[in-house]
GUMI-133092 format. One record per residue (C-alpha): residue number from 1; residue in three letters; x, z, y. Coordinates in nm, 4 decimals. Each point is the difference from the previous one (the first is absolute). Last residue first. Layout:
! residues N
pos:NUM code:ala X:X Z:Z Y:Y
...
This chain:
! residues 399
pos:399 code:ser X:-6.3254 Z:4.5308 Y:-4.7179
pos:398 code:ser X:0.1751 Z:0.1293 Y:0.3103
pos:397 code:gly X:-0.1843 Z:-0.0460 Y:0.3289
pos:396 code:lys X:-0.1039 Z:-0.3206 Y:0.1695
pos:395 code:ile X:-0.0193 Z:-0.1235 Y:0.3545
pos:394 code:val X:-0.1778 Z:-0.2825 Y:0.1788
pos:393 code:asp X:-0.1994 Z:-0.0943 Y:-0.3103
pos:392 code:asn X:-0.3339 Z:0.0462 Y:0.1822
pos:391 code:ser X:-0.1022 Z:0.2830 Y:-0.2358
pos:390 code:ile X:0.3334 Z:0.1696 Y:0.0581
pos:389 code:leu X:-0.0342 Z:-0.0186 Y:0.3778
pos:388 code:glu X:-0.3536 Z:0.1397 Y:-0.0233
pos:387 code:ser X:0.1183 Z:0.2857 Y:-0.2230
pos:386 code:ile X:0.2757 Z:0.0860 Y:0.2481
pos:385 code:glu X:-0.2464 Z:0.0128 Y:0.2866
pos:384 code:ser X:-0.2341 Z:0.2189 Y:-0.2062
pos:383 code:asn X:0.2815 Z:0.2383 Y:-0.0931
pos:382 code:ser X:0.0976 Z:0.0343 Y:0.3657
pos:381 code:leu X:0.3049 Z:-0.1632 Y:0.1549
pos:380 code:gly X:0.2626 Z:0.2150 Y:0.1752
pos:379 code:leu X:0.2666 Z:-0.2696 Y:0.0093
pos:378 code:val X:0.2849 Z:0.2128 Y:-0.1362
pos:377 code:asp X:-0.1682 Z:0.2591 Y:-0.2218
pos:376 code:lys X:-0.3137 Z:-0.1885 Y:-0.1011
pos:375 code:met X:0.1210 Z:-0.3600 Y:-0.0357
pos:374 code:val X:0.3341 Z:0.1327 Y:-0.1270
pos:373 code:glu X:-0.1642 Z:0.1959 Y:-0.2830
pos:372 code:glu X:-0.2392 Z:-0.2841 Y:-0.0816
pos:371 code:thr X:0.2781 Z:-0.2501 Y:-0.0540
pos:370 code:his X:0.2419 Z:0.2397 Y:-0.1711
pos:369 code:glu X:0.0037 Z:-0.1243 Y:-0.3594
pos:368 code:gly X:-0.0586 Z:-0.3645 Y:0.0924
pos:367 code:leu X:0.2356 Z:-0.1205 Y:-0.2742
pos:366 code:leu X:0.1617 Z:0.3045 Y:-0.1578
pos:365 code:pro X:0.2736 Z:0.1516 Y:0.2100
pos:364 code:pro X:0.3715 Z:0.0221 Y:-0.0824
pos:363 code:his X:0.0223 Z:0.3774 Y:-0.0509
pos:362 code:gly X:0.0560 Z:0.2522 Y:0.2764
pos:361 code:gln X:0.2059 Z:0.0769 Y:0.3115
pos:360 code:ser X:0.3228 Z:-0.0191 Y:-0.1997
pos:359 code:gln X:0.3008 Z:0.1388 Y:0.1787
pos:358 code:ala X:0.2512 Z:-0.1186 Y:0.2563
pos:357 code:pro X:0.2126 Z:0.2819 Y:0.1320
pos:356 code:thr X:-0.0664 Z:0.1549 Y:0.3409
pos:355 code:arg X:0.2537 Z:0.2808 Y:0.0431
pos:354 code:ser X:0.3167 Z:-0.0891 Y:-0.1938
pos:353 code:leu X:-0.0773 Z:-0.3639 Y:-0.0730
pos:352 code:his X:0.0535 Z:-0.0454 Y:-0.3741
pos:351 code:gln X:-0.3265 Z:-0.1731 Y:-0.0903
pos:350 code:leu X:0.0932 Z:-0.3193 Y:0.1834
pos:349 code:ala X:0.0944 Z:-0.1941 Y:-0.3157
pos:348 code:ser X:-0.3638 Z:0.0376 Y:-0.1017
pos:347 code:gly X:-0.0820 Z:0.0731 Y:-0.3625
pos:346 code:leu X:-0.1040 Z:-0.2720 Y:-0.2417
pos:345 code:leu X:-0.3279 Z:0.0916 Y:-0.1669
pos:344 code:asn X:-0.0851 Z:0.1895 Y:-0.3180
pos:343 code:val X:-0.3706 Z:0.0435 Y:-0.0697
pos:342 code:lys X:-0.1821 Z:0.3196 Y:-0.0956
pos:341 code:gly X:-0.3669 Z:-0.0675 Y:-0.0674
pos:340 code:ile X:-0.0704 Z:-0.3715 Y:-0.0223
pos:339 code:thr X:-0.3526 Z:-0.0229 Y:0.1417
pos:338 code:pro X:0.0073 Z:0.2471 Y:0.2910
pos:337 code:his X:0.3802 Z:-0.0043 Y:0.0471
pos:336 code:asp X:0.2255 Z:0.3055 Y:0.0299
pos:335 code:val X:0.3551 Z:-0.0877 Y:0.1078
pos:334 code:ser X:0.3357 Z:0.0460 Y:-0.1752
pos:333 code:trp X:0.2840 Z:-0.1143 Y:0.2232
pos:332 code:ile X:0.3030 Z:-0.1655 Y:-0.1569
pos:331 code:ser X:0.3351 Z:-0.0305 Y:0.1782
pos:330 code:gln X:0.0079 Z:0.3765 Y:0.0418
pos:329 code:arg X:0.3658 Z:-0.0002 Y:0.1168
pos:328 code:ala X:0.1120 Z:0.2348 Y:-0.2764
pos:327 code:glu X:-0.2037 Z:-0.1917 Y:-0.2568
pos:326 code:ala X:0.1511 Z:-0.3321 Y:0.1043
pos:325 code:gln X:0.3458 Z:0.1603 Y:0.0002
pos:324 code:pro X:-0.0534 Z:0.1186 Y:-0.3575
pos:323 code:asp X:-0.0221 Z:-0.3692 Y:-0.1037
pos:322 code:lys X:-0.2906 Z:-0.0523 Y:-0.2387
pos:321 code:phe X:-0.1958 Z:-0.1880 Y:0.2687
pos:320 code:val X:0.2736 Z:-0.2567 Y:0.0456
pos:319 code:asp X:0.0656 Z:-0.0441 Y:-0.3722
pos:318 code:glu X:-0.3612 Z:-0.1031 Y:-0.0602
pos:317 code:leu X:0.0286 Z:-0.2263 Y:0.3033
pos:316 code:thr X:0.2853 Z:-0.1755 Y:-0.1785
pos:315 code:asn X:0.3390 Z:0.1024 Y:0.1237
pos:314 code:ile X:0.3274 Z:-0.1775 Y:0.0687
pos:313 code:ser X:0.2404 Z:0.2906 Y:-0.0348
pos:312 code:thr X:0.1692 Z:0.1360 Y:0.3059
pos:311 code:val X:0.3452 Z:0.0356 Y:0.1544
pos:310 code:thr X:0.0820 Z:0.1201 Y:0.3496
pos:309 code:leu X:0.3664 Z:0.0954 Y:0.0250
pos:308 code:gly X:0.1298 Z:0.3537 Y:0.0494
pos:307 code:thr X:0.2840 Z:-0.0270 Y:-0.2530
pos:306 code:lys X:-0.1936 Z:0.2163 Y:-0.2456
pos:305 code:gln X:-0.2920 Z:-0.2423 Y:0.0305
pos:304 code:leu X:0.2244 Z:-0.2793 Y:-0.1230
pos:303 code:thr X:0.0984 Z:0.1793 Y:-0.3187
pos:302 code:asn X:-0.3455 Z:0.1352 Y:-0.0875
pos:301 code:thr X:-0.1763 Z:-0.3301 Y:0.0564
pos:300 code:trp X:0.2833 Z:-0.1854 Y:-0.1725
pos:299 code:tyr X:-0.0221 Z:0.2115 Y:-0.3140
pos:298 code:ala X:-0.3793 Z:-0.0024 Y:-0.0077
pos:297 code:lys X:-0.0066 Z:-0.3786 Y:0.0386
pos:296 code:ser X:0.2269 Z:-0.0305 Y:-0.3040
pos:295 code:lys X:0.3606 Z:-0.1182 Y:-0.0336
pos:294 code:gln X:0.2024 Z:-0.3191 Y:-0.0443
pos:293 code:ser X:-0.2369 Z:-0.2180 Y:0.2005
pos:292 code:phe X:0.1046 Z:0.1760 Y:0.3224
pos:291 code:glu X:0.3564 Z:-0.1267 Y:-0.0296
pos:290 code:ala X:-0.0766 Z:-0.3703 Y:-0.0501
pos:289 code:asn X:-0.2841 Z:0.0390 Y:0.2488
pos:288 code:leu X:0.2446 Z:0.1128 Y:0.2690
pos:287 code:ile X:0.2387 Z:-0.2910 Y:-0.0552
pos:286 code:ser X:-0.2797 Z:-0.2597 Y:0.0042
pos:285 code:val X:-0.1549 Z:0.1581 Y:0.3076
pos:284 code:leu X:0.3263 Z:-0.0301 Y:0.1901
pos:283 code:glu X:0.0599 Z:-0.3613 Y:-0.1022
pos:282 code:ser X:-0.3493 Z:-0.1031 Y:0.1058
pos:281 code:arg X:0.0099 Z:0.2007 Y:0.3259
pos:280 code:asn X:0.3184 Z:-0.1545 Y:0.1382
pos:279 code:gln X:-0.1313 Z:-0.0650 Y:0.3527
pos:278 code:val X:-0.2136 Z:0.3147 Y:-0.0149
pos:277 code:arg X:0.3038 Z:0.2011 Y:-0.1073
pos:276 code:asp X:0.2165 Z:-0.1433 Y:0.2749
pos:275 code:ala X:-0.2656 Z:0.0777 Y:0.2638
pos:274 code:asn X:-0.0269 Z:0.3515 Y:-0.1440
pos:273 code:ser X:0.3717 Z:0.0441 Y:0.0454
pos:272 code:leu X:0.2991 Z:0.0041 Y:-0.2389
pos:271 code:phe X:-0.1660 Z:-0.1796 Y:-0.2892
pos:270 code:lys X:0.1918 Z:-0.3306 Y:-0.0157
pos:269 code:pro X:0.3060 Z:0.1647 Y:0.1522
pos:268 code:asn X:0.0123 Z:0.2379 Y:-0.3011
pos:267 code:thr X:0.0479 Z:0.3497 Y:0.1395
pos:266 code:ala X:-0.3206 Z:0.1498 Y:-0.1415
pos:265 code:met X:0.0529 Z:-0.1889 Y:-0.3266
pos:264 code:glu X:0.3123 Z:0.2068 Y:-0.0692
pos:263 code:pro X:-0.2156 Z:0.3030 Y:-0.0780
pos:262 code:lys X:-0.1160 Z:-0.1598 Y:-0.3267
pos:261 code:asn X:-0.0989 Z:0.3008 Y:-0.2088
pos:260 code:ile X:-0.3741 Z:-0.0861 Y:0.0107
pos:259 code:ala X:-0.0735 Z:0.3103 Y:0.2116
pos:258 code:glu X:0.3077 Z:-0.0646 Y:0.2168
pos:257 code:cys X:-0.1256 Z:-0.3463 Y:0.0937
pos:256 code:ile X:-0.3452 Z:0.1397 Y:0.0748
pos:255 code:arg X:0.1590 Z:0.2665 Y:0.2238
pos:254 code:lys X:0.2011 Z:-0.2631 Y:0.1891
pos:253 code:phe X:-0.3218 Z:-0.1924 Y:0.0604
pos:252 code:gln X:-0.1548 Z:0.3133 Y:0.1509
pos:251 code:asp X:0.2954 Z:0.0355 Y:0.2344
pos:250 code:asp X:-0.0184 Z:-0.3653 Y:0.1014
pos:249 code:asn X:-0.3656 Z:0.0179 Y:0.1004
pos:248 code:asn X:-0.3514 Z:-0.0493 Y:-0.1368
pos:247 code:ala X:0.1009 Z:0.0168 Y:-0.3640
pos:246 code:ala X:-0.3132 Z:-0.0390 Y:-0.2086
pos:245 code:thr X:-0.1639 Z:0.0897 Y:-0.3284
pos:244 code:met X:-0.2927 Z:-0.1139 Y:-0.2097
pos:243 code:phe X:-0.0278 Z:0.0290 Y:-0.3797
pos:242 code:asn X:-0.0443 Z:-0.2422 Y:-0.2862
pos:241 code:gly X:-0.0262 Z:0.0389 Y:-0.3752
pos:240 code:asp X:0.1619 Z:0.1534 Y:-0.3090
pos:239 code:ser X:0.3678 Z:-0.0975 Y:0.0288
pos:238 code:ala X:-0.0154 Z:0.0092 Y:0.3802
pos:237 code:thr X:-0.0921 Z:-0.3027 Y:0.2089
pos:236 code:phe X:0.0084 Z:0.0214 Y:0.3789
pos:235 code:asp X:-0.2763 Z:-0.0223 Y:0.2595
pos:234 code:gln X:0.0898 Z:-0.0599 Y:0.3620
pos:233 code:tyr X:0.2237 Z:0.1055 Y:0.2897
pos:232 code:pro X:0.3680 Z:-0.0854 Y:-0.0479
pos:231 code:ala X:0.0093 Z:-0.1538 Y:0.2472
pos:230 code:val X:-0.2005 Z:0.0080 Y:0.3236
pos:229 code:gln X:-0.1526 Z:-0.2820 Y:0.2056
pos:228 code:pro X:-0.2500 Z:-0.1753 Y:-0.2281
pos:227 code:his X:-0.0619 Z:0.3055 Y:-0.2180
pos:226 code:ala X:-0.0161 Z:-0.0912 Y:-0.3678
pos:225 code:asn X:-0.3138 Z:0.0210 Y:-0.2138
pos:224 code:gly X:-0.0371 Z:-0.3758 Y:-0.0434
pos:223 code:ile X:0.2027 Z:-0.2087 Y:0.2444
pos:222 code:arg X:-0.2681 Z:-0.2306 Y:0.1377
pos:221 code:gly X:0.0844 Z:-0.2044 Y:0.3074
pos:220 code:pro X:0.0961 Z:0.0708 Y:0.3598
pos:219 code:ala X:-0.0923 Z:-0.2697 Y:0.2551
pos:218 code:val X:0.3050 Z:-0.1129 Y:0.1989
pos:217 code:gly X:-0.0352 Z:-0.0196 Y:0.3788
pos:216 code:thr X:0.2733 Z:0.2619 Y:0.0210
pos:215 code:ala X:-0.1179 Z:0.2890 Y:0.2166
pos:214 code:leu X:-0.3702 Z:-0.0825 Y:-0.0102
pos:213 code:tyr X:0.0230 Z:-0.0372 Y:-0.3786
pos:212 code:ser X:0.1726 Z:0.3357 Y:-0.0308
pos:211 code:gln X:-0.2699 Z:0.1509 Y:0.2226
pos:210 code:ala X:-0.2580 Z:-0.1148 Y:-0.2537
pos:209 code:ile X:0.1815 Z:0.1904 Y:-0.2747
pos:208 code:asn X:0.0669 Z:0.3019 Y:0.2226
pos:207 code:ala X:-0.3717 Z:0.0480 Y:0.0780
pos:206 code:met X:-0.2283 Z:-0.2014 Y:-0.2295
pos:205 code:cys X:-0.2515 Z:0.2600 Y:0.1141
pos:204 code:ala X:-0.0560 Z:-0.1771 Y:0.3320
pos:203 code:ile X:-0.0971 Z:-0.3262 Y:-0.1727
pos:202 code:gly X:-0.2537 Z:0.1599 Y:-0.2336
pos:201 code:val X:-0.1341 Z:0.2192 Y:0.2789
pos:200 code:asp X:-0.0683 Z:-0.2930 Y:0.2297
pos:199 code:phe X:-0.1719 Z:-0.2027 Y:-0.2722
pos:198 code:leu X:-0.1979 Z:0.2948 Y:-0.1369
pos:197 code:ser X:-0.1442 Z:0.0447 Y:0.3466
pos:196 code:val X:-0.0476 Z:0.2833 Y:0.2485
pos:195 code:asp X:-0.1905 Z:-0.0206 Y:0.3311
pos:194 code:val X:-0.0545 Z:0.3503 Y:0.1440
pos:193 code:tyr X:-0.2375 Z:0.0006 Y:0.2990
pos:192 code:gln X:0.0060 Z:0.2855 Y:0.2470
pos:191 code:gly X:-0.1588 Z:0.3271 Y:0.1024
pos:190 code:lys X:0.0453 Z:0.1704 Y:0.3355
pos:189 code:gly X:0.0456 Z:0.3620 Y:0.1072
pos:188 code:ser X:0.3421 Z:-0.0984 Y:0.1324
pos:187 code:lys X:0.2142 Z:0.2887 Y:-0.1240
pos:186 code:thr X:-0.1861 Z:0.1158 Y:-0.3128
pos:185 code:arg X:-0.0850 Z:-0.3661 Y:-0.0601
pos:184 code:glu X:0.3697 Z:-0.0765 Y:-0.0543
pos:183 code:his X:-0.0031 Z:0.2315 Y:-0.3017
pos:182 code:leu X:-0.3085 Z:-0.1659 Y:-0.1456
pos:181 code:ala X:0.1570 Z:-0.3423 Y:0.0553
pos:180 code:ser X:0.3169 Z:0.1026 Y:-0.1859
pos:179 code:leu X:-0.2086 Z:0.1470 Y:-0.2830
pos:178 code:ile X:-0.1949 Z:-0.3250 Y:-0.0305
pos:177 code:gly X:0.3128 Z:-0.2163 Y:0.0059
pos:176 code:ile X:0.1724 Z:0.2163 Y:-0.2619
pos:175 code:thr X:-0.3126 Z:-0.0185 Y:-0.2153
pos:174 code:ser X:-0.0112 Z:-0.3788 Y:0.0344
pos:173 code:thr X:0.3638 Z:-0.0177 Y:-0.1079
pos:172 code:leu X:-0.0626 Z:0.2128 Y:-0.3095
pos:171 code:gly X:-0.2961 Z:-0.2125 Y:-0.1043
pos:170 code:thr X:0.2030 Z:-0.3141 Y:0.0680
pos:169 code:met X:0.2820 Z:0.1356 Y:-0.2167
pos:168 code:ile X:-0.2467 Z:0.0594 Y:-0.2831
pos:167 code:asp X:-0.1560 Z:-0.3456 Y:0.0303
pos:166 code:ile X:0.3465 Z:-0.1575 Y:0.0238
pos:165 code:trp X:0.1201 Z:0.1700 Y:-0.3199
pos:164 code:ala X:-0.3013 Z:-0.0535 Y:-0.2215
pos:163 code:ala X:0.2006 Z:0.1501 Y:-0.2879
pos:162 code:gly X:0.1921 Z:-0.2227 Y:-0.2417
pos:161 code:val X:0.2053 Z:-0.1683 Y:0.2727
pos:160 code:lys X:-0.0463 Z:-0.3742 Y:-0.0248
pos:159 code:thr X:0.2397 Z:-0.2234 Y:-0.1886
pos:158 code:pro X:0.1642 Z:-0.3313 Y:0.0869
pos:157 code:gly X:0.1247 Z:-0.1809 Y:-0.3090
pos:156 code:gly X:0.2953 Z:0.0892 Y:-0.2172
pos:155 code:asp X:0.3692 Z:-0.0873 Y:-0.0020
pos:154 code:pro X:0.0903 Z:0.2360 Y:0.2850
pos:153 code:glu X:-0.2255 Z:0.2767 Y:-0.1374
pos:152 code:gly X:-0.3025 Z:0.1123 Y:0.1943
pos:151 code:thr X:-0.0956 Z:0.0826 Y:0.3584
pos:150 code:val X:0.1691 Z:-0.1821 Y:0.2911
pos:149 code:ser X:-0.2448 Z:-0.2913 Y:0.0359
pos:148 code:met X:-0.2912 Z:0.2281 Y:-0.0891
pos:147 code:val X:0.0659 Z:0.2117 Y:0.3103
pos:146 code:gly X:-0.0027 Z:-0.3005 Y:0.2306
pos:145 code:thr X:-0.3035 Z:0.0436 Y:0.2221
pos:144 code:met X:-0.2187 Z:-0.2680 Y:-0.1560
pos:143 code:gly X:0.0333 Z:0.0966 Y:-0.3667
pos:142 code:gln X:-0.0525 Z:0.3703 Y:0.0586
pos:141 code:leu X:-0.2827 Z:-0.1108 Y:0.2282
pos:140 code:ala X:-0.1761 Z:-0.1774 Y:-0.2861
pos:139 code:ala X:0.0480 Z:0.3006 Y:-0.2300
pos:138 code:asp X:-0.1391 Z:0.2418 Y:0.2597
pos:137 code:tyr X:-0.3101 Z:-0.1774 Y:0.1217
pos:136 code:gly X:-0.0819 Z:-0.2089 Y:0.3044
pos:135 code:pro X:-0.3083 Z:-0.1676 Y:0.1411
pos:134 code:glu X:0.0546 Z:-0.2732 Y:0.2594
pos:133 code:ser X:-0.1464 Z:0.0242 Y:0.3505
pos:132 code:ala X:0.3268 Z:0.1124 Y:0.1605
pos:131 code:arg X:0.2016 Z:-0.2869 Y:-0.1468
pos:130 code:pro X:0.0662 Z:-0.1875 Y:0.3262
pos:129 code:gly X:0.0999 Z:0.3141 Y:0.1912
pos:128 code:thr X:-0.1891 Z:0.3096 Y:0.1116
pos:127 code:gln X:-0.2053 Z:0.2823 Y:-0.1512
pos:126 code:gly X:0.2398 Z:0.0789 Y:-0.2829
pos:125 code:phe X:0.0993 Z:-0.1982 Y:-0.3105
pos:124 code:gly X:-0.1524 Z:0.1736 Y:-0.3028
pos:123 code:thr X:-0.2064 Z:0.2558 Y:0.1860
pos:122 code:val X:-0.0077 Z:0.3708 Y:0.0844
pos:121 code:ser X:-0.1925 Z:0.0724 Y:0.3205
pos:120 code:ala X:0.0455 Z:0.3458 Y:0.1503
pos:119 code:tyr X:-0.2233 Z:0.1401 Y:0.2766
pos:118 code:ile X:0.1134 Z:0.3211 Y:0.1675
pos:117 code:ile X:-0.3139 Z:0.1070 Y:0.1880
pos:116 code:lys X:0.0339 Z:0.1710 Y:0.3383
pos:115 code:pro X:-0.2130 Z:-0.2568 Y:0.1869
pos:114 code:asn X:-0.2966 Z:0.0764 Y:-0.2288
pos:113 code:ile X:-0.3093 Z:-0.2084 Y:0.0824
pos:112 code:lys X:0.1949 Z:-0.2809 Y:0.1665
pos:111 code:ser X:0.2838 Z:0.0400 Y:-0.2506
pos:110 code:ile X:-0.2393 Z:-0.0909 Y:-0.2813
pos:109 code:ser X:-0.0971 Z:-0.3372 Y:0.1475
pos:108 code:glu X:0.3519 Z:-0.1124 Y:0.0915
pos:107 code:tyr X:0.1379 Z:0.1358 Y:-0.3276
pos:106 code:asp X:-0.2424 Z:-0.1959 Y:-0.2174
pos:105 code:leu X:-0.3260 Z:0.1500 Y:-0.1316
pos:104 code:gly X:-0.2532 Z:-0.2382 Y:0.1554
pos:103 code:phe X:-0.0796 Z:-0.1259 Y:-0.3497
pos:102 code:arg X:0.1352 Z:-0.3493 Y:0.0622
pos:101 code:ala X:0.2933 Z:0.1613 Y:0.1839
pos:100 code:met X:0.0935 Z:0.1770 Y:-0.3241
pos:99 code:asn X:0.0386 Z:-0.3333 Y:-0.1770
pos:98 code:gly X:0.2315 Z:-0.1556 Y:0.2588
pos:97 code:val X:0.3284 Z:0.0444 Y:-0.1911
pos:96 code:lys X:-0.0731 Z:0.0712 Y:-0.3657
pos:95 code:phe X:-0.1036 Z:0.3572 Y:-0.0719
pos:94 code:asn X:0.2586 Z:0.2760 Y:-0.0358
pos:93 code:glu X:-0.1540 Z:0.2840 Y:0.1993
pos:92 code:val X:0.1121 Z:0.3391 Y:0.1344
pos:91 code:phe X:-0.1679 Z:0.1964 Y:0.2826
pos:90 code:val X:0.1693 Z:0.3192 Y:0.1214
pos:89 code:asp X:-0.1153 Z:0.2849 Y:0.2226
pos:88 code:ala X:-0.3608 Z:-0.0126 Y:-0.1139
pos:87 code:gln X:-0.3085 Z:0.1420 Y:0.1688
pos:86 code:lys X:-0.1113 Z:-0.3144 Y:0.1834
pos:85 code:ala X:0.1128 Z:-0.1995 Y:-0.3037
pos:84 code:leu X:-0.2613 Z:0.1771 Y:-0.2123
pos:83 code:asn X:-0.2711 Z:-0.1171 Y:0.2391
pos:82 code:arg X:0.1431 Z:-0.3529 Y:-0.0033
pos:81 code:ile X:0.0058 Z:-0.0011 Y:-0.3794
pos:80 code:ile X:-0.3617 Z:0.1156 Y:-0.0139
pos:79 code:glu X:-0.0931 Z:-0.2739 Y:0.2484
pos:78 code:gln X:0.1568 Z:-0.2580 Y:-0.2273
pos:77 code:gly X:-0.2134 Z:0.1288 Y:-0.2851
pos:76 code:lys X:-0.3087 Z:-0.0243 Y:0.2216
pos:75 code:glu X:0.0931 Z:-0.3607 Y:0.0777
pos:74 code:asp X:0.0227 Z:-0.0752 Y:-0.3725
pos:73 code:arg X:0.2993 Z:-0.2044 Y:-0.1187
pos:72 code:leu X:0.2181 Z:0.3126 Y:0.0017
pos:71 code:asn X:-0.2073 Z:0.1603 Y:-0.2772
pos:70 code:val X:0.1306 Z:0.3569 Y:-0.0182
pos:69 code:ile X:0.0982 Z:0.1832 Y:-0.3192
pos:68 code:leu X:0.1918 Z:0.3128 Y:0.0954
pos:67 code:ser X:0.2977 Z:0.1460 Y:-0.1877
pos:66 code:lys X:0.1764 Z:0.3116 Y:0.1289
pos:65 code:lys X:0.3773 Z:-0.0022 Y:-0.0474
pos:64 code:gly X:0.2286 Z:0.2503 Y:-0.1725
pos:63 code:arg X:0.1767 Z:-0.2369 Y:-0.2369
pos:62 code:asn X:-0.0544 Z:-0.3713 Y:0.0520
pos:61 code:ala X:0.3228 Z:-0.1837 Y:-0.0864
pos:60 code:ser X:0.1004 Z:0.0570 Y:-0.3634
pos:59 code:leu X:-0.3486 Z:0.0747 Y:-0.1351
pos:58 code:tyr X:-0.1108 Z:-0.3555 Y:0.0811
pos:57 code:tyr X:0.2799 Z:-0.1483 Y:-0.2110
pos:56 code:ala X:-0.0572 Z:0.2429 Y:-0.2887
pos:55 code:ser X:-0.3579 Z:-0.1220 Y:-0.0191
pos:54 code:gln X:-0.2737 Z:0.2641 Y:-0.0278
pos:53 code:asp X:-0.2660 Z:0.0166 Y:-0.2737
pos:52 code:lys X:0.2018 Z:0.1901 Y:-0.2628
pos:51 code:val X:0.3504 Z:-0.0317 Y:0.1408
pos:50 code:phe X:0.0198 Z:-0.3786 Y:0.0108
pos:49 code:pro X:0.2929 Z:-0.2222 Y:-0.0897
pos:48 code:pro X:-0.1245 Z:-0.2617 Y:-0.0002
pos:47 code:gly X:-0.0621 Z:-0.0989 Y:0.2659
pos:46 code:trp X:-0.1064 Z:-0.0909 Y:0.3510
pos:45 code:gly X:-0.3687 Z:0.0935 Y:0.0280
pos:44 code:arg X:0.0334 Z:0.2789 Y:0.2571
pos:43 code:thr X:0.2699 Z:-0.2194 Y:0.1543
pos:42 code:asp X:-0.2639 Z:-0.2157 Y:0.1650
pos:41 code:asp X:-0.1062 Z:0.2867 Y:0.2276
pos:40 code:gly X:-0.3700 Z:0.0510 Y:-0.0547
pos:39 code:trp X:-0.2854 Z:-0.2050 Y:-0.1400
pos:38 code:pro X:-0.2408 Z:0.1317 Y:0.2663
pos:37 code:ser X:0.2675 Z:-0.0656 Y:0.2655
pos:36 code:glu X:0.2362 Z:0.2806 Y:0.0891
pos:35 code:ile X:0.0891 Z:0.2076 Y:0.3069
pos:34 code:lys X:0.2616 Z:0.2662 Y:-0.0714
pos:33 code:trp X:-0.0432 Z:0.2846 Y:0.2470
pos:32 code:val X:0.3382 Z:0.1758 Y:0.0205
pos:31 code:glu X:0.0310 Z:0.3573 Y:0.1265
pos:30 code:ala X:0.3664 Z:0.0453 Y:0.0926
pos:29 code:gly X:0.2044 Z:0.2731 Y:-0.1690
pos:28 code:leu X:0.3414 Z:-0.1536 Y:-0.0686
pos:27 code:asp X:-0.1207 Z:-0.1101 Y:-0.3448
pos:26 code:ser X:-0.2836 Z:-0.1837 Y:0.1743
pos:25 code:leu X:0.2381 Z:-0.1859 Y:0.2324
pos:24 code:ile X:0.2109 Z:-0.1006 Y:-0.2998
pos:23 code:gln X:-0.3173 Z:-0.1174 Y:-0.1747
pos:22 code:thr X:-0.0711 Z:-0.2101 Y:0.3113
pos:21 code:gly X:0.3256 Z:-0.1893 Y:-0.0485
pos:20 code:phe X:-0.0554 Z:-0.0672 Y:-0.3689
pos:19 code:pro X:-0.3586 Z:-0.1060 Y:0.0776
pos:18 code:gly X:0.1151 Z:-0.2645 Y:0.2511
pos:17 code:ala X:0.2741 Z:-0.1572 Y:-0.2146
pos:16 code:leu X:-0.1849 Z:0.0404 Y:-0.3312
pos:15 code:ile X:-0.3444 Z:-0.1593 Y:-0.0668
pos:14 code:arg X:-0.2445 Z:0.0776 Y:0.2823
pos:13 code:ser X:-0.0053 Z:0.1001 Y:0.3660
pos:12 code:leu X:-0.2997 Z:0.1163 Y:0.2021
pos:11 code:asp X:0.1421 Z:0.3459 Y:0.0650
pos:10 code:leu X:-0.1393 Z:0.2071 Y:0.2855
pos:9 code:val X:0.2572 Z:0.2768 Y:0.0438
pos:8 code:lys X:-0.0699 Z:0.3377 Y:0.1601
pos:7 code:ile X:0.2952 Z:0.2090 Y:0.1204
pos:6 code:asp X:-0.0063 Z:0.3762 Y:0.0646
pos:5 code:ser X:0.1543 Z:0.0867 Y:-0.3376
pos:4 code:leu X:0.2887 Z:-0.2413 Y:0.0630
pos:3 code:ala X:0.2884 Z:0.2452 Y:-0.0592
pos:2 code:gly X:-0.1934 Z:0.1542 Y:-0.2875
pos:1 code:met X:-0.1185 Z:0.3581 Y:0.0090
């Protein structure tokens, strides 16, 4: 029994930030009704790659949900959403600011018919401020919120994170907000509005880097794979490629010095404290790389691990999923799919709770796969009522 097995989620979000968050809720046991247009979530067509007829992108964020095709532009479609909202605990949408009000499906309208609803809006810039009406997407917000300015090599151009970093963090943040509101509801009996934006999340997740600017008034720049406030903490070059390691304190730095047979470095005034090592980073890294380049990655991995230091290879995704740790932690979930057969999906990082672990509630749904099921089981509509709605293009089942 999942931790959220008593929770119903009405999900009108598309693309990644919203769906990633609602997939977490599904994995934790919530029943998620994914409302789609007749052409479906845009990511259904985002590819290649495709696994048979399903895009890898869509498969990554929609596990365990129930897909319903509902025409929001039709008044009867809007009424269906309101009737589902009456029975839902959570309502999630990522439309542009003001669009849901046009359909009578905004928080003010929905909260009147269900005062206990937790209503989450995920947008580019939030519900307030001079940019509230603007659309937003991950790469643009990576540029706006500073992450690209500190990502990349010092002599290169600004670089975005390879994954949709702000989308993913926004999905996580929205889930935290929803769970917080659900918990508070157990005390007050009241719902509330959760306003989450890519802009806010992007800035907040700059964390220590942004705080450094606030402390000094100096904007940090790009330093490649190095840590801005700890040294040594980056990739180093062995004779056959690169590896990552770090010394987070003076004792760990002493162990690195001993591992490369230069114990005297630990007492060098230039490297005595972390602040000294950061100040003299270039010289320090040059010395370390001169030693590391003499032997292989395997040698240094083994040697540094024996001293208790963290040291890792720089993996491709093929390497990642071959790692015995990935198998031990069940990083891949195999799920039955109606058109693919067995399909491998990314496992949830919350699957290791001791009593209520996250687990798959089912395959990423086909477009409209559950429309008729939810109309019958949740709204109590008859077959003739469902047929009339289908004939009037208010709803649609799977093709």
